[in-house]
Chimera marker file (.cmm) of the C-alpha trace (Angstrom):
<marker_set name="trace">
<marker id="1" x="0.000" y="0.000" z="0.000" r="1" g="1" b="0" radius="0.5"/>
<marker id="2" x="2.757" y="2.470" z="0.951" r="1" g="1" b="0" radius="0.5"/>
<marker id="3" x="4.784" y="1.838" z="-2.204" r="1" g="1" b="0" radius="0.5"/>
<marker id="4" x="1.731" y="2.286" z="-4.445" r="1" g="1" b="0" radius="0.5"/>
<marker id="5" x="0.861" y="5.587" z="-2.749" r="1" g="1" b="0" radius="0.5"/>
<marker id="6" x="4.411" y="6.835" z="-3.176" r="1" g="1" b="0" radius="0.5"/>
<marker id="7" x="4.495" y="5.726" z="-6.829" r="1" g="1" b="0" radius="0.5"/>
<marker id="8" x="1.147" y="7.339" z="-7.611" r="1" g="1" b="0" radius="0.5"/>
<marker id="9" x="2.031" y="10.723" z="-6.166" r="1" g="1" b="0" radius="0.5"/>
<marker id="10" x="4.853" y="13.150" z="-5.903" r="1" g="1" b="0" radius="0.5"/>
<marker id="11" x="6.059" y="11.841" z="-2.554" r="1" g="1" b="0" radius="0.5"/>
<marker id="12" x="9.881" y="11.941" z="-2.351" r="1" g="1" b="0" radius="0.5"/>
<marker id="13" x="10.779" y="8.890" z="-0.270" r="1" g="1" b="0" radius="0.5"/>
<marker id="14" x="13.769" y="6.589" z="-0.671" r="1" g="1" b="0" radius="0.5"/>
<marker id="15" x="13.477" y="2.789" z="-0.553" r="1" g="1" b="0" radius="0.5"/>
<marker id="16" x="14.610" y="2.685" z="3.092" r="1" g="1" b="0" radius="0.5"/>
<marker id="17" x="11.952" y="5.249" z="4.004" r="1" g="1" b="0" radius="0.5"/>
<marker id="18" x="9.267" y="3.281" z="2.181" r="1" g="1" b="0" radius="0.5"/>
<marker id="19" x="10.299" y="0.056" z="3.920" r="1" g="1" b="0" radius="0.5"/>
<marker id="20" x="9.982" y="1.659" z="7.360" r="1" g="1" b="0" radius="0.5"/>
<marker id="21" x="6.559" y="3.094" z="6.551" r="1" g="1" b="0" radius="0.5"/>
<marker id="22" x="5.413" y="-0.221" z="5.047" r="1" g="1" b="0" radius="0.5"/>
<marker id="23" x="6.489" y="-2.211" z="8.135" r="1" g="1" b="0" radius="0.5"/>
<marker id="24" x="4.615" y="0.182" z="10.411" r="1" g="1" b="0" radius="0.5"/>
<marker id="25" x="1.569" y="0.029" z="8.122" r="1" g="1" b="0" radius="0.5"/>
<marker id="26" x="1.603" y="-3.787" z="8.056" r="1" g="1" b="0" radius="0.5"/>
<marker id="27" x="1.967" y="-4.074" z="11.833" r="1" g="1" b="0" radius="0.5"/>
<marker id="28" x="-0.853" y="-1.643" z="12.559" r="1" g="1" b="0" radius="0.5"/>
<marker id="29" x="-3.188" y="-3.289" z="10.041" r="1" g="1" b="0" radius="0.5"/>
<marker id="30" x="-2.600" y="-6.685" z="11.663" r="1" g="1" b="0" radius="0.5"/>
<marker id="31" x="-2.892" y="-5.408" z="15.241" r="1" g="1" b="0" radius="0.5"/>
<marker id="32" x="-6.068" y="-3.428" z="14.570" r="1" g="1" b="0" radius="0.5"/>
<marker id="33" x="-7.563" y="-5.797" z="11.997" r="1" g="1" b="0" radius="0.5"/>
<marker id="34" x="-7.769" y="-3.071" z="9.354" r="1" g="1" b="0" radius="0.5"/>
<marker id="35" x="-8.826" y="-4.516" z="6.003" r="1" g="1" b="0" radius="0.5"/>
<marker id="36" x="-11.136" y="-1.878" z="4.548" r="1" g="1" b="0" radius="0.5"/>
<marker id="37" x="-9.455" y="-0.227" z="1.554" r="1" g="1" b="0" radius="0.5"/>
<marker id="38" x="-10.506" y="3.302" z="2.542" r="1" g="1" b="0" radius="0.5"/>
<marker id="39" x="-9.170" y="2.878" z="6.079" r="1" g="1" b="0" radius="0.5"/>
<marker id="40" x="-5.954" y="1.382" z="4.686" r="1" g="1" b="0" radius="0.5"/>
<marker id="41" x="-5.451" y="4.364" z="2.397" r="1" g="1" b="0" radius="0.5"/>
<marker id="42" x="-6.095" y="6.810" z="5.240" r="1" g="1" b="0" radius="0.5"/>
<marker id="43" x="-3.642" y="4.976" z="7.479" r="1" g="1" b="0" radius="0.5"/>
<marker id="44" x="-0.958" y="4.843" z="4.787" r="1" g="1" b="0" radius="0.5"/>
<marker id="45" x="-1.353" y="8.554" z="4.056" r="1" g="1" b="0" radius="0.5"/>
<marker id="46" x="-1.113" y="9.392" z="7.765" r="1" g="1" b="0" radius="0.5"/>
<marker id="47" x="2.004" y="7.280" z="8.257" r="1" g="1" b="0" radius="0.5"/>
<marker id="48" x="3.688" y="8.944" z="5.280" r="1" g="1" b="0" radius="0.5"/>
<marker id="49" x="2.687" y="12.395" z="6.512" r="1" g="1" b="0" radius="0.5"/>
<marker id="50" x="4.091" y="11.850" z="10.021" r="1" g="1" b="0" radius="0.5"/>
<marker id="51" x="7.254" y="10.343" z="8.533" r="1" g="1" b="0" radius="0.5"/>
<marker id="52" x="7.757" y="13.350" z="6.280" r="1" g="1" b="0" radius="0.5"/>
<marker id="53" x="7.229" y="15.667" z="9.247" r="1" g="1" b="0" radius="0.5"/>
<marker id="54" x="10.132" y="14.104" z="11.115" r="1" g="1" b="0" radius="0.5"/>
<marker id="55" x="8.869" y="10.988" z="12.902" r="1" g="1" b="0" radius="0.5"/>
<marker id="56" x="11.547" y="8.723" z="11.398" r="1" g="1" b="0" radius="0.5"/>
<marker id="57" x="11.926" y="6.218" z="14.229" r="1" g="1" b="0" radius="0.5"/>
<marker id="58" x="9.901" y="3.092" z="13.468" r="1" g="1" b="0" radius="0.5"/>
<marker id="59" x="8.828" y="2.481" z="17.072" r="1" g="1" b="0" radius="0.5"/>
<marker id="60" x="7.831" y="6.122" z="17.564" r="1" g="1" b="0" radius="0.5"/>
<marker id="61" x="5.859" y="6.117" z="14.341" r="1" g="1" b="0" radius="0.5"/>
<marker id="62" x="4.043" y="2.943" z="15.346" r="1" g="1" b="0" radius="0.5"/>
<marker id="63" x="3.201" y="4.361" z="18.789" r="1" g="1" b="0" radius="0.5"/>
<marker id="64" x="1.324" y="7.220" z="17.140" r="1" g="1" b="0" radius="0.5"/>
<marker id="65" x="-1.207" y="4.725" z="15.789" r="1" g="1" b="0" radius="0.5"/>
<marker id="66" x="-1.300" y="2.094" z="18.543" r="1" g="1" b="0" radius="0.5"/>
<link id1="1" id2="2" r="1" g="1" b="0" radius="0.2"/>
<link id1="2" id2="3" r="1" g="1" b="0" radius="0.2"/>
<link id1="3" id2="4" r="1" g="1" b="0" radius="0.2"/>
<link id1="4" id2="5" r="1" g="1" b="0" radius="0.2"/>
<link id1="5" id2="6" r="1" g="1" b="0" radius="0.2"/>
<link id1="6" id2="7" r="1" g="1" b="0" radius="0.2"/>
<link id1="7" id2="8" r="1" g="1" b="0" radius="0.2"/>
<link id1="8" id2="9" r="1" g="1" b="0" radius="0.2"/>
<link id1="9" id2="10" r="1" g="1" b="0" radius="0.2"/>
<link id1="10" id2="11" r="1" g="1" b="0" radius="0.2"/>
<link id1="11" id2="12" r="1" g="1" b="0" radius="0.2"/>
<link id1="12" id2="13" r="1" g="1" b="0" radius="0.2"/>
<link id1="13" id2="14" r="1" g="1" b="0" radius="0.2"/>
<link id1="14" id2="15" r="1" g="1" b="0" radius="0.2"/>
<link id1="15" id2="16" r="1" g="1" b="0" radius="0.2"/>
<link id1="16" id2="17" r="1" g="1" b="0" radius="0.2"/>
<link id1="17" id2="18" r="1" g="1" b="0" radius="0.2"/>
<link id1="18" id2="19" r="1" g="1" b="0" radius="0.2"/>
<link id1="19" id2="20" r="1" g="1" b="0" radius="0.2"/>
<link id1="20" id2="21" r="1" g="1" b="0" radius="0.2"/>
<link id1="21" id2="22" r="1" g="1" b="0" radius="0.2"/>
<link id1="22" id2="23" r="1" g="1" b="0" radius="0.2"/>
<link id1="23" id2="24" r="1" g="1" b="0" radius="0.2"/>
<link id1="24" id2="25" r="1" g="1" b="0" radius="0.2"/>
<link id1="25" id2="26" r="1" g="1" b="0" radius="0.2"/>
<link id1="26" id2="27" r="1" g="1" b="0" radius="0.2"/>
<link id1="27" id2="28" r="1" g="1" b="0" radius="0.2"/>
<link id1="28" id2="29" r="1" g="1" b="0" radius="0.2"/>
<link id1="29" id2="30" r="1" g="1" b="0" radius="0.2"/>
<link id1="30" id2="31" r="1" g="1" b="0" radius="0.2"/>
<link id1="31" id2="32" r="1" g="1" b="0" radius="0.2"/>
<link id1="32" id2="33" r="1" g="1" b="0" radius="0.2"/>
<link id1="33" id2="34" r="1" g="1" b="0" radius="0.2"/>
<link id1="34" id2="35" r="1" g="1" b="0" radius="0.2"/>
<link id1="35" id2="36" r="1" g="1" b="0" radius="0.2"/>
<link id1="36" id2="37" r="1" g="1" b="0" radius="0.2"/>
<link id1="37" id2="38" r="1" g="1" b="0" radius="0.2"/>
<link id1="38" id2="39" r="1" g="1" b="0" radius="0.2"/>
<link id1="39" id2="40" r="1" g="1" b="0" radius="0.2"/>
<link id1="40" id2="41" r="1" g="1" b="0" radius="0.2"/>
<link id1="41" id2="42" r="1" g="1" b="0" radius="0.2"/>
<link id1="42" id2="43" r="1" g="1" b="0" radius="0.2"/>
<link id1="43" id2="44" r="1" g="1" b="0" radius="0.2"/>
<link id1="44" id2="45" r="1" g="1" b="0" radius="0.2"/>
<link id1="45" id2="46" r="1" g="1" b="0" radius="0.2"/>
<link id1="46" id2="47" r="1" g="1" b="0" radius="0.2"/>
<link id1="47" id2="48" r="1" g="1" b="0" radius="0.2"/>
<link id1="48" id2="49" r="1" g="1" b="0" radius="0.2"/>
<link id1="49" id2="50" r="1" g="1" b="0" radius="0.2"/>
<link id1="50" id2="51" r="1" g="1" b="0" radius="0.2"/>
<link id1="51" id2="52" r="1" g="1" b="0" radius="0.2"/>
<link id1="52" id2="53" r="1" g="1" b="0" radius="0.2"/>
<link id1="53" id2="54" r="1" g="1" b="0" radius="0.2"/>
<link id1="54" id2="55" r="1" g="1" b="0" radius="0.2"/>
<link id1="55" id2="56" r="1" g="1" b="0" radius="0.2"/>
<link id1="56" id2="57" r="1" g="1" b="0" radius="0.2"/>
<link id1="57" id2="58" r="1" g="1" b="0" radius="0.2"/>
<link id1="58" id2="59" r="1" g="1" b="0" radius="0.2"/>
<link id1="59" id2="60" r="1" g="1" b="0" radius="0.2"/>
<link id1="60" id2="61" r="1" g="1" b="0" radius="0.2"/>
<link id1="61" id2="62" r="1" g="1" b="0" radius="0.2"/>
<link id1="62" id2="63" r="1" g="1" b="0" radius="0.2"/>
<link id1="63" id2="64" r="1" g="1" b="0" radius="0.2"/>
<link id1="64" id2="65" r="1" g="1" b="0" radius="0.2"/>
<link id1="65" id2="66" r="1" g="1" b="0" radius="0.2"/>
</marker_set>
């Protein structure tokens, strides 16, 4: 989901950045049972936004959504 959002837009993230965001996304989806496409897109967008605003630590990023 993260990679497709980055590819579709003008979001300047490197592969390492995308991998961090994707891991956080996957963990949160599993923990919260998120399967709805709209909710997944909202979550992915939020993770990317926080990451771009400086929350680069994977654990810190995950805590924002747990």
